[in-house]
LORO-808552 format. One record per residue (C-alpha): x, y, z; residue number from 1; residue in one letter. Coordinates in nm, 3 decimals, m for minus. Example, Ala and Ser with C-alpha at 12.3 -4.5 7.8 and 13.67 -1.06 7.14 Angstrom:
BEGIN
+---------+---------+---------+-----+------+
!       u !       v !       w ! seq ! type !
+---------+---------+---------+-----+------+
!   1.230 !  m0.450 !   0.780 !   1 !    a !
!   1.367 !  m0.106 !   0.714 !   2 !    s !
+---------+---------+---------+-----+------+
***
This chain:
BEGIN
+---------+---------+---------+-----+------+
!       u !       v !       w ! seq ! type !
+---------+---------+---------+-----+------+
!   2.956 !  13.564 !   6.900 !   1 !    m !
!   3.221 !  13.419 !   6.667 !   2 !    p !
!   3.431 !  13.659 !   6.461 !   3 !    s !
!   3.429 !  13.643 !   6.082 !   4 !    t !
!   3.750 !  13.438 !   6.077 !   5 !    s !
!   3.611 !  13.203 !   6.341 !   6 !    q !
!   3.296 !  13.152 !   6.132 !   7 !    k !
!   3.515 !  13.065 !   5.832 !   8 !    r !
!   3.710 !  12.820 !   6.048 !   9 !    l !
!   3.389 !  12.653 !   6.169 !  10 !    l !
!   3.282 !  12.608 !   5.806 !  11 !    k !
!   3.627 !  12.480 !   5.701 !  12 !    r !
!   3.609 !  12.195 !   5.953 !  13 !    h !
!   3.232 !  12.134 !   5.933 !  14 !    a !
!   3.295 !  11.798 !   5.766 !  15 !    d !
!   3.453 !  11.655 !   6.083 !  16 !    l !
!   3.257 !  11.396 !   6.274 !  17 !    e !
!   3.264 !  11.489 !   6.642 !  18 !    v !
!   3.173 !  11.253 !   6.921 !  19 !    s !
!   3.194 !  11.252 !   7.300 !  20 !    a !
!   3.348 !  10.920 !   7.405 !  21 !    c !
!   3.368 !  10.753 !   7.743 !  22 !    e !
!   3.699 !  10.821 !   7.919 !  23 !    p !
!   3.884 !  10.514 !   7.796 !  24 !    w !
!   4.217 !  10.570 !   7.630 !  25 !    s !
!   4.283 !  10.414 !   7.293 !  26 !    t !
!   4.601 !  10.337 !   7.105 !  27 !    e !
!   4.482 !  10.565 !   6.826 !  28 !    e !
!   4.438 !  10.857 !   7.069 !  29 !    q !
!   4.778 !  10.794 !   7.227 !  30 !    f !
!   4.950 !  10.775 !   6.886 !  31 !    d !
!   4.793 !  11.107 !   6.785 !  32 !    l !
!   4.897 !  11.269 !   7.112 !  33 !    m !
!   5.256 !  11.144 !   7.069 !  34 !    r !
!   5.276 !  11.289 !   6.717 !  35 !    r !
!   5.134 !  11.618 !   6.847 !  36 !    y !
!   5.376 !  11.638 !   7.140 !  37 !    l !
!   5.681 !  11.552 !   6.928 !  38 !    l !
!   5.587 !  11.818 !   6.671 !  39 !    a !
!   5.464 !  12.096 !   6.901 !  40 !    r !
!   5.620 !  12.042 !   7.244 !  41 !    h !
!   5.924 !  11.813 !   7.207 !  42 !    p !
!   6.101 !  11.964 !   7.510 !  43 !    e !
!   5.790 !  11.974 !   7.733 !  44 !    g !
!   5.736 !  11.753 !   8.033 !  45 !    g !
!   5.458 !  11.558 !   7.863 !  46 !    m !
!   5.685 !  11.447 !   7.577 !  47 !    a !
!   5.808 !  11.159 !   7.794 !  48 !    a !
!   5.454 !  11.037 !   7.860 !  49 !    m !
!   5.399 !  10.670 !   7.779 !  50 !    d !
!   5.075 !  10.482 !   7.709 !  51 !    a !
!   5.024 !  10.407 !   8.079 !  52 !    y !
!   5.061 !  10.774 !   8.173 !  53 !    d !
!   4.814 !  10.867 !   7.901 !  54 !    f !
!   4.566 !  10.607 !   8.023 !  55 !    a !
!   4.597 !  10.744 !   8.377 !  56 !    d !
!   4.532 !  11.099 !   8.254 !  57 !    m !
!   4.219 !  10.991 !   8.067 !  58 !    v !
!   4.078 !  10.717 !   8.288 !  59 !    e !
!   4.183 !  10.792 !   8.647 !  60 !    q !
!   3.971 !  11.096 !   8.720 !  61 !    t !
!   3.724 !  11.164 !   8.999 !  62 !    p !
!   3.517 !  11.405 !   8.787 !  63 !    v !
!   3.280 !  11.363 !   8.492 !  64 !    d !
!   3.522 !  11.332 !   8.200 !  65 !    t !
!   3.479 !  11.259 !   7.829 !  66 !    v !
!   3.716 !  11.245 !   7.536 !  67 !    v !
!   3.582 !  11.452 !   7.249 !  68 !    i !
!   3.709 !  11.300 !   6.923 !  69 !    e !
!   3.733 !  11.480 !   6.590 !  70 !    y !
!   3.742 !  11.252 !   6.286 !  71 !    r !
!   3.748 !  11.296 !   5.913 !  72 !    e !
!   3.437 !  11.156 !   5.743 !  73 !    p !
!   3.381 !  10.780 !   5.756 !  74 !    a !
!   3.480 !  10.580 !   5.448 !  75 !    v !
!   3.308 !  10.255 !   5.350 !  76 !    d !
!   3.151 !  10.227 !   5.695 !  77 !    g !
!   3.486 !  10.256 !   5.873 !  78 !    r !
!   3.551 !  10.547 !   6.109 !  79 !    p !
!   3.749 !  10.829 !   5.952 !  80 !    g !
!   4.100 !  10.926 !   6.055 !  81 !    r !
!   4.129 !  11.070 !   6.406 !  82 !    l !
!   4.263 !  11.424 !   6.361 !  83 !    v !
!   4.197 !  11.571 !   6.704 !  84 !    g !
!   4.087 !  11.496 !   7.058 !  85 !    a !
!   4.028 !  11.676 !   7.384 !  86 !    c !
!   4.012 !  11.534 !   7.735 !  87 !    v !
!   3.723 !  11.738 !   7.871 !  88 !    t !
!   3.585 !  11.764 !   8.223 !  89 !    e !
!   3.222 !  11.859 !   8.273 !  90 !    k !
!   3.193 !  12.116 !   8.553 !  91 !    q !
!   2.873 !  12.259 !   8.702 !  92 !    t !
!   2.936 !  12.592 !   8.529 !  93 !    d !
!   3.132 !  12.499 !   8.219 !  94 !    g !
!   3.358 !  12.267 !   8.028 !  95 !    l !
!   3.723 !  12.238 !   8.125 !  96 !    s !
!   3.955 !  12.151 !   7.838 !  97 !    m !
!   4.210 !  11.946 !   8.030 !  98 !    v !
!   4.427 !  11.867 !   7.729 !  99 !    y !
!   4.364 !  11.890 !   7.356 ! 100 !    s !
!   4.584 !  11.752 !   7.083 ! 101 !    f !
!   4.555 !  11.727 !   6.709 ! 102 !    f !
!   4.732 !  11.624 !   6.394 ! 103 !    t !
!   5.047 !  11.829 !   6.342 ! 104 !    p !
!   5.020 !  11.810 !   5.962 ! 105 !    d !
!   4.912 !  12.113 !   5.763 ! 106 !    r !
!   4.609 !  11.941 !   5.606 ! 107 !    a !
!   4.387 !  12.078 !   5.885 ! 108 !    r !
!   4.500 !  12.434 !   5.965 ! 109 !    p !
!   4.386 !  12.594 !   6.293 ! 110 !    s !
!   4.242 !  12.269 !   6.425 ! 111 !    l !
!   4.324 !  12.367 !   6.784 ! 112 !    g !
!   4.118 !  12.684 !   6.750 ! 113 !    t !
!   3.835 !  12.483 !   6.596 ! 114 !    f !
!   3.837 !  12.248 !   6.895 ! 115 !    i !
!   3.800 !  12.547 !   7.129 ! 116 !    i !
!   3.516 !  12.689 !   6.919 ! 117 !    l !
!   3.344 !  12.350 !   6.920 ! 118 !    d !
!   3.365 !  12.343 !   7.301 ! 119 !    h !
!   3.208 !  12.691 !   7.315 ! 120 !    i !
!   2.919 !  12.562 !   7.103 ! 121 !    v !
!   2.887 !  12.251 !   7.323 ! 122 !    r !
!   2.880 !  12.459 !   7.641 ! 123 !    a !
!   2.612 !  12.690 !   7.501 ! 124 !    r !
!   2.396 !  12.393 !   7.397 ! 125 !    r !
!   2.429 !  12.252 !   7.750 ! 126 !    a !
!   2.343 !  12.588 !   7.908 ! 127 !    g !
!   2.691 !  12.623 !   8.058 ! 128 !    l !
!   2.833 !  12.977 !   8.078 ! 129 !    p !
!   3.207 !  12.902 !   8.079 ! 130 !    h !
!   3.489 !  12.729 !   7.896 ! 131 !    i !
!   3.811 !  12.677 !   8.088 ! 132 !    y !
!   4.119 !  12.669 !   7.868 ! 133 !    l !
!   4.348 !  12.582 !   8.156 ! 134 !    g !
!   4.627 !  12.783 !   8.306 ! 135 !    y !
!   4.811 !  13.048 !   8.110 ! 136 !    w !
!   5.165 !  13.170 !   8.164 ! 137 !    i !
!   5.218 !  13.528 !   8.054 ! 138 !    e !
!   5.501 !  13.551 !   7.803 ! 139 !    g !
!   5.479 !  13.182 !   7.709 ! 140 !    c !
!   5.441 !  13.194 !   7.332 ! 141 !    e !
!   5.287 !  12.847 !   7.315 ! 142 !    q !
!   5.001 !  12.958 !   7.542 ! 143 !    m !
!   4.930 !  13.295 !   7.382 ! 144 !    d !
!   4.644 !  13.150 !   7.177 ! 145 !    y !
!   4.434 !  13.150 !   7.497 ! 146 !    k !
!   4.432 !  13.530 !   7.503 ! 147 !    t !
!   4.241 !  13.538 !   7.172 ! 148 !    r !
!   3.926 !  13.418 !   7.348 ! 149 !    f !
!   3.746 !  13.683 !   7.550 ! 150 !    a !
!   3.676 !  13.745 !   7.819 ! 151 !    p !
!   4.002 !  13.624 !   7.971 ! 152 !    v !
!   4.035 !  13.616 !   8.345 ! 153 !    e !
!   4.364 !  13.580 !   8.528 ! 154 !    r !
!   4.447 !  13.522 !   8.890 ! 155 !    l !
!   4.658 !  13.798 !   9.046 ! 156 !    t !
!   4.765 !  13.880 !   9.400 ! 157 !    a !
!   4.444 !  14.084 !   9.427 ! 158 !    r !
!   4.221 !  13.803 !   9.298 ! 159 !    g !
!   4.066 !  13.736 !   8.956 ! 160 !    w !
!   4.099 !  14.016 !   8.700 ! 161 !    v !
!   3.949 !  14.039 !   8.351 ! 162 !    r !
!   4.172 !  14.125 !   8.058 ! 163 !    g !
+---------+---------+---------+-----+------+
***
């Protein structure tokens, strides 16, 4: 069940047009990812990714993959501005958020959290019990957002542990 702040966030971004697209990379998606990486992870390994690397990440996958796009409302019949996207793998028991990226400007606060909440809604509608946010490194500030979604499971020397 979403918290009060999560409900507010869902309402704040309710105007976005969300669509699941075939796994074909676009220049628009790549440009958005580049802006995101340069603003949020300029020293990360993905910052050097070029359009070919991006296309490989999106298109060269052996599993059922879609790109979920988040756009501002259409204007005069033209698609609205792309403000977020997530490369998403469909698993038998959930959705795996391979990589999400979004506009680094402040016009759409907490868009990353909204994308996670949208995936939770999508999984529920599909009857899937899990959302996979990817790996988490304890102490890595940029990954701490993942701990705000419960239940969290982590792999330890003794196996999977909740909390």
